[in-house]
N, C-alpha and C positions, 0 to 999 in steps of 0.2 A: 900610249896612244890605242895599242893592239888590245888593251881591257874594255876600254872605251867602247871601241868598233865592234867586241863580241858581243856588247850588250845592246847593241843597237838591233831594232827589229822591222824598222822602217828608214828608207834613205830618200832623200828630197834633192832636189837641185833647182836653186835660184836663182835670180837674173842676174844678180852679184860673182856669179862665179865660184859660190861656198857649196860643197857637198855637206848635207846636214844627214846626222843620223839620232834618231830621236829613240829612247827608251819607254817604252808607252807603259809600265808598270810602274817606273820612278817617277814619267813624265819629265826626263831631261833632255836636252838636245845638246851635242856637241858639233863643234864646227871642225872639218877634215881638209884645211887648204896652207898656204902659207898668206894669209893676211896680209902681207906688206906687199904682194906683185898682184894684188887684182885689179882686173879691168873688164870692162864690158865685151871684151870679146872672149873671156873665158865665161861668159853665160851657159849656163847648164841646160841644155835642149831636150836631152834624151839620157835614160838610164836603163840599165839591162845586166842580168846576171851571167858572168864567163863561161861558168861550167854550172853542171848540174848539184854539186856539194854546195854551191853559194859561198864559197870562198874567195871569190873575186867578184867585181862589178864592173862594168866599161860606162865611162863616164864622154857623152859627146856634148862637145863644146859649139860655141856658133864660130868659132874662128877654123873650123874644120879637124881638129885635133880628137884622138879618142884617146883616153886616157883609162888605166887599170888599177883600179883601187884593191889591197887587199884588205877584206875584211879580219886576216888575222893577226897581221902588223900591225893596221889602222893607219897606213900611207899608201902614197901613190908609185907604185911600181915601174910603172912605163907608160912611155907616152909615142904615139905616132900618126902622122899624115893620113887624113883619110878622105879627101877631097879638098876641093877649093871655094873659099869663103864666097867666091861668085855664083856658086852652086847653089846658095841660099844655106839657110839653117837647115839643121838633122830634123827629119821627119820621122825617121826612124832610125832603129838601130836593135840589129838581133846577131846571137852566134850560132854558127852552122858548122857543125863538125868538128868541135874541140877548137881548133886554132883559127877558124876561117868567121870572118865578120863580113854581116850585111848592113851595110850604110843607104840611107836615101835622103836626099836634099831637096828643098822647094821645089827645085827647076825638074825633078822627075828624073834624076839620073838616080839607078841603084845601081849598085857595085857592090861585089864581093871580093873580098881581101884574104891574101895567104899571110901568116906569119912571116913567112923567109921571102918574100915581094913586096918591093914598093907602087908593084901596079896592079891595078884591078885583075882578076883573071877571068871575071866575067861582068858584061854592064849592059846595061839595058833603058831606053827612055820610054817611062809610063805616063809622058804629057807635062805640060805647066802646071806650075801652082797646087802642086800636090801638099796634102795637109795633114797626110798621115799615112805610114807603111806599117802593116803588122803582120808578123810572122805565123803560121798555123802550128799550134803547140800539137798536132799528132805528126801533118807531114811537114820538118822543118825546111825541107827546099821548095815551100808553097809560100807566097807572100800575098797580101792584095793592097792598092795602093788605089787613091782617090783623092779629090782636092775640088776648087774653085773650077766650075764647067770642064770638070775631069773627072768622068761617071767611073764607079767601083770597077777594077779590073784587079783579075788574080793570074799572080806569073809562078809558073813552073822554072826555076833555077836551072836547071838540068836541059830545057830546051825556051833560052830566054829569047827565040824568034820574036814570035808574036805570044799574047794572054790568052790562057785559056779560058778566060771567061770575061765579056765584056759586056756590061750592063748596058740596056738599052735606055733611050730617053724616055721621061717620065708621060703619059699622055697628056694633051694638052687638056685646059679647063675648061668650064663650061662656056668661057666665050671664045674657044676656039683658039687660044693663046699660050705659044708655048711655054713649057715649067720650065723654069733654069733649077741646076741641080749643083749641091755644094755639100761634098762630103766633106763632113770635120773627122769624123772618126769611123771606128769598123771592128769588129772581132768576130772569129771564127766560133760557132756556134758548135758544142762538143758532141759527138757522138751522132755527128750529120755533117754533111756537106754545104750547108746551108751558112751564110754570111749575113749580119747585120751591121747596118750602119745610120749613123746618125747624121743630120744636116744641118745646114746653118740657115734651113727654114724652117724649123720647128720640126723637124721629119722623121719618122725611125721607120726605116726599111728593112724588109728581110727577102736577100734575094736565093734561090736555089738554082747552083750549077748545076744538078744533074737533072732537073727539069727543062723543057724544050722552049718554058716561056723565061726570058731575059729580063722582063719587067721586074718588078718586087712583087711577090706573092703574097706579102703581108705591108701594109703603109697605116700608120700611124700617127697623129699629130698631138705634141704638147707643148701648153704656154703660149706664148706669143712672144720668147724669145730667142735668138739661136743657140741651138744644141753645140755646146763644145768639146764633150767627151763622155763615153760611154765604158761602160764593164761587164760582163758576165760573171754572175756569181756559180756557185758548182754545182747548182742544180742543171743550171742551163735553161731552166723554161722562162726565165724572167731577164730583164735588162734594167741596169741602172744607167739613166741618163743624168747630165748637168750642163746648163745652161749658163749664159753670159750675166743672168740676173743672179746667181746665186742658188738655184733651185735645182732641186736634186730629187728625182722621181723612181719608183719602179715601176715598170711595165712589163705586163704580161704577153709574151710572145705568142701563144696561143690564140687568146680571145681580142687581144688590142685594147686591152683597157690598164688604167691607170689601180696601180694595188695599192699605193701609197706614198705619202711625198715627206722627204727627210727634212728638219730646221735646222736652222741655227747658224744658216752661212751669210755673212754679210757684202761678198766680193763675187766675181764672176770665177765659174770653176774653170781650173785649165785641166784637170788630170785625175781620172776615178782608177781605182783600181779595188775588184773584191778580193777578198783572201780565200785562198785554194783550200782551206778546209774549214774555214770558220765561217758561220753567216754576217760577216762583217765587210763593212765600205769604207776604205780610207779615202779621202778628197782633199785635193789644195788648191789654191788661186790665188787670187788678187790681195784678199784679205790677209794674208799671211798667217792662217792658222793651218795646221796639220789636224783634222777632223776623222774621227772615228766612228762611226754609226754601226747600232745593229738594224740588222735585215728582217730579224723577228719582231721586236716592237718598236722597233725608227725610234729609239732612243738614241741620244749622244752618250758615247761610252768614254770617249776621251779627247780631249781638245787642249793643242799645245801650240803657243804663241812661239815664231820663228825669226820675226823681226825682218826679214826678207821676202819679197813677193818671189812667189814659189811658180814652177813652170813643170815639173813634174815629180812623178814620186816611185816608190818600188817598195814593195813590201817581201819580207821571209816568209817562206816555206811553212817556217815552224810557228809554234804556237806565240800571239803576241806577248802573252803574260806567263812565258814557258819557267822551267822550277830554277834556273839559272838569275833571271831578274826576279821572281816571285819570292825564292828562297833568301837571299839578300835582302831584299825589301822588309819580308817580316822579321827577319834579325835586328833590321834599323829600327822598325817600331817596337821591338819588343825592350830596345834600349831604351828610347825616348820613354817609354812607358816606367820603366823602373825611374828613371831620371827623373820622371815630375812626380811618383810617387814620394821620392827621397824627397823632394822639395815642400812637400805638400806637408809630410812627418817632421820636416825641422821647424815651418812654422809655427809663430805661437798661436793660443786658443783665446779668440776675443769674446770676452761676457758680452752678452746682451744685456744693454740697458731699461731699466726700468720706462715703460711706455709714461710720456708725459701725457697730460690732458689735452685734448685737442684744444685750439685754438677758434674763438667764434667766426665760423666766416663772413663774409663781407655781405652776404646775402642774407644773414638772418636780421642784423643791426636795422638795414632798414624797414625790416618788419615790425620790431619791437619800438620803433620811431611811429609805426602807421599805426601800431596801438594804444599808442602815449594821446595822440591826436582824436583818438577815438573817443577817448576818456573824457578829454577836455571839452569835446563836444558833448557829451550829453551832460557834464557840469553844466 
């Protein structure tokens, strides 16, 4: 199993509790779990890397356990309880300072766990109905939370008494009615203090905590279906969003315009992730397919059917088609080509038969009959 896990460049968590690894160049999927003890309590809701070397990944289940999976051994090496099932499913999972771990549930309880302690060392309440928690890639001790009627908040885990930033309610609409907010996902924009969010009301907002304004500095609406996930490419000037109708679009964060749409999905999008170095985005959702699109020409590059409804995915930072996979695939292709050549050489050559005269078509016969009738009429 270790050889298989080292080939995988994409990892996915399913509703059935199966951790799936995908070799993109081979278009092969591998299941890493004990299929005889599967249950709904083991449904995978969160994935993240445990270390920068990406030798281990953390798998968050519905029952509140976090398992450690070794990509070198191809097996689960550890499992620990990090929360109560009564707190709801995991909405966020992130490593902190090596052995520490950050978890967040739907109830809004954010906890920091140490490896040598069974109790959380830090705990804070981010409000009810939290849909997502994200960690800042630069300042690892900062996290963002948001949910249904629970606006964006940015927390400093070193000072958990109150949030560093709290978004203000949106302005009333043209009828002076209150506009509800429902944060579904968010991301920290690189090389800035800004945070971009997508909502269940088809909106994309950009907040700037460094400015005195606590309302969005940019607001964009896309489609008419609730947005469920977003991800930022490496450039950081665009955002990729997906909705419940299987639509994925690239939006310009500077002008608020739609740059293009990615096609081919047949079900709601549950997770998006852009590759950290390549212009591609991976998506998964209810249609049970892993899809990888190019952000340059917006074409579908890879499509793999995985049999289960998918909740989340995690990309490796290395190239999706690196030398380990590509070299082996090339060898396989050459072997297949040699076998095909041998088969063709062993086949007997069949000589072409002489062409027989064509039979008269049925259309010519009535024409001749009509000529005979004309001759009789003349006589």
